[in-house]
N, C-alpha and C positions, 0 to 999 in steps of 0.2 A: 585598464583591465575591462575585458568583455564578457561576463558568464552567461550562458544561453539555460534558460528552465524551459525544460518540458513539462507538460501537465501542469501550469502554472496556476489553473484554478482549483486542482484538486487537494485531499486535504493535506497531503504533505508541501507540495510544489508550493499551495500559497502561503504558507508559512516559508518556504526559503525566499519567495519572492520578497516578502512583507520584510525580513531580517536584512535581506541586501540592500532594500532601498532605505531602511535606516543607517547602515552603515555606509551610505552617500554612492551607492553603484548603480547603476540603472541598468538593468538586466535585459537582456533581448530573450522575448517569451515567445514561445512555439506554440500556436494552439489554431484550432477549426475555427474559432468566433469569437474574435476581439470582443465583441460586445459583453459576454461573460463575465469581464474584469469588473471591478469595481471603479466608478467613473475616475475616482482618485490616481487610483491603481494605474487606471490606463493611460491618464495624464502625461505617468514618471515612467512608464516603460516603452523599450524599441518591441511594440508588439509586431510579429511574422503571423498572417494566416494560413494555413495549410495542414496537412495531414502527414504523421509521423510515419507513415508507411508509402512516402512518397519521397523518391531518393534524390530527386531532383532538387526539389524545395528543401529537404535534408540539408544537402549536400549545399546549398546557396545558405540557406539560414543559420547553418553552424562555421560558415568560412571564415576563417582570422580571430575567431574568440579564441579567449585564455584558457577558460574552464566551462563545464558543461555540467548541469546538473540531469540525468536520464533516468527517466521513467517506463519500462515499457506500457503501454495504454492498452495491451489486449484485455478485452473483456473473457471472462471464464465460459460466456457461454457461444463464443464463435462454431463454425464448423469444427477446426481443426485448432485449438490453443495452443499447444506446445509447436506445432510448424508456424502459428501465424508470429507466436514470438520470435520462432529463432529468423524470421527474415525481416521482423521487425528489426532486431539486432543487428542485422547484416546492413541494413542501413543505416542505424546508428552509428556503428563500427566504422564504415565507409566515410561516413560525413567527419567524423574525429580524425581519421588518417590523414583524408586529403585537405580538410581544415588547417590541419597543423593544430589542434585542438593539444593543449599541456598537460590539463589535468582535469578529470572526472568523478563524478560523484555520482551511482548508480545505485539505486534501489532493489535490491535483491530479497533473500526471504532464508530463514531458517530453512534446511532442508536442500538448498541447492548447492551444499557441500556434498549430497549423495550423487548429484549429476544424473541418476536416472532413477526411475519408481518411485518419484514424487508428484505426479499428477501432472497437473500446470505448473507448478516449481521448475520442472524440469525445463520448460522454455527460460527461467530467471539461469538456470546455470547454465546453459548456450549462450544464452549473453554476456553472462559473465567470463567466458571463453573467447569469445567474439572481441569484448573490450581488452582484455589480456594482452591480445595478439595486435593492438595498434600501436602500441610503442610510448602511448602519454603514461603519465601519472595515473594510477586506476585506485578507487579505494570503492569497495562492494560493501553495502550497509546492508548485513542479514539479518533483518527485522525480522521480530514477534510478531503475536497475533495483534492486530490491531483492534484497539478499541472500539473504534467505527465499524467492523465487521457487524455489530450488535444490532446497527441501525437499521439492517435488512430483516433484524427480528422483532419488529415493534408490534405485528401484530401478535405473535406470539406471547410477548411480554409482555402485551395488554391483556388476554387470557391467563397469566399468571404460569406462563411454560418458557422455560430456557431448552432450546434441543439440542442435540449434539450426536455424533456417531461415536465420538472419541471416548476413550474409558475414562469415566464420572471421575476419578483417583486420579489419572493421569496428569503431572503440572508440566506446563508451558509455560515460555515467556508472553505478556500480554502487555503492550505499549501502546502511549498514546500517539498520534502520527505528527501532532507539534511536536512535540520534544523529538520526533526523527528529524523533522524540519531543523531545529536549532543544532543539530549536530552536521545536519548536512552543509548548510550556512557557515558554518565556522570551517567545517573543512576545504568548504570554496575557497573562502577566501582567504585561506593558510597556503603559502607557497614554500613550507617548509620539508611537505612531507613527500616522497619519490618510492617510485616503484608501484608493484601490484599490492593493497593493504586490504586486509578484511579484517572489518568492525563487527560484535553483534551488537545489537540494539534491542534491550531486554525489559522495557521498563521498571519500575521499582520491586517487582517480586515474581516468582515465577507460581503461578495459581493452577489447581484443577478444576474441572466445570463444574464441581459440588461447591469448591468455595467460592466462586463464580455467582452461583447461583444465591448464596448465602450474604454478600455482598450486596448483591441487585437487589434483595429481600429489603436491607435496610437502606440504601442509600433511595431507593422507587420508594419506600414506605408501601409495600406490598409483597403479597405472600410470592416468591416466584421459586416455583417446582422444578426439578432437573428432571428432563424427559430423555432417556438414552433407546437412541434406535439401532437397527442395526446396518452397513454398509449399504446392505441388499435395500433397506427400505429408502435410502436416498436415493438409489439409482431408479427406483421403481417412483419416487417423487418427479425425479429430475426429466425423467422418462414421459411420465404422463403431461408433463409442463411443455413436453415439446421439444428440450433441448437435445441436438444430435448424438452419438452415441461417445464420439470424442470427447466432446464437451462433456457428459456425465463423467466419463472416464477422469477427465483431466480434474473436475471437482473432489471426484469420491477418492482419490488417488493422492490431495494434499493431505487430506487424513489418515489416511488407509495407508500411505506408505511413509509417512513419517512415525506412525504410533510407535515406535519403539527407539525413534534418533533419539541421544543425546548432542546438543547442537555441539558442533567443532569449537563456537567460542565459550568458553567458560565466562559465568556472570563473576564479573569483578567490576571495579572502579569507572573503566571506559565503556563497559557495556552497560551498565544500569542508569536509566532515567528515572526523575522525580514525580511524574504525576501519575497520582493512583487510580486504579479503577474507578473506587469507591466517589472520589472527586468527580470525575470525569463524568458518572454516569448522572451523579446530581447535578452537575450544572448541564448537562447536555440531554439526555434520557429521561430525564424526569420531565421538563417542560415539553417535550413530544410527546411524551404519555400524556399528559393532561390534556395537550391540544387533541391525541387520536380519541381520549375518552369524550370530550367535547362535539367530534365530530361524529362518532358512531354513536351519541347518544339519540333515542327515537325520537323524532320532531313532533308537539303537538299537532293536532290535528286544527286547519282553519276553517271544517265544515261545520 
């Protein structure tokens, strides 16, 4: 059995690679720079260097594979993220169809069920439809809000703030990417499921932003105050940072477009994963903020 893994150094992909190796498989990993793989991993995988937007590379790299773990690598900040995702999805879907790949696990998002009106998530919805048309057995993992999104807010958290444009008491699923990787790897290795399947990945509980601030206050041992801003505030900040209009719309739309959404997949035994935000924040955010404090401290004068 040959399993293709895209984004093998990412938050989810690296976990998938590790579990496949532990299961005795030799995954075929697709990435721009194999040097980014840890040396012990690089020696045990079939690394293929290339870009997921390159149709020729993806077609050749996926030929003859049994299963594929697919992630859309499109940054939120590109000129037109939804269109870029759609074009990347077309490349991946063609490679699945032409390469005879029988089983696909795709990382999607809560909100993709809307199909339109959810910002950059619309790009994931388009990829879902493209993969569904390949004839392969396809599983879409519609994931909640990644814990790791908080890594982009280190400066804010160091200042004791957690900023959102969402409703402070609206609850949504929060999830550890490692737990997503666990489900993805298990599904890639399981050949008993067939057809088009959608599974939510919702973490251990739905959380409001107000509750997240409370959890972080305890886990980080510092007071974290919730700061609620408007969609227009976010648009202004992103535009001032130089992002193009469609990128701004794609980022803002992910929150604004899903603000009243109830996920299509309800929380149940299948969608619930174990890692809590408190344990993740203590293990990952706390040491990063400690290092951030040291780096930000004024240095003594040498004069």
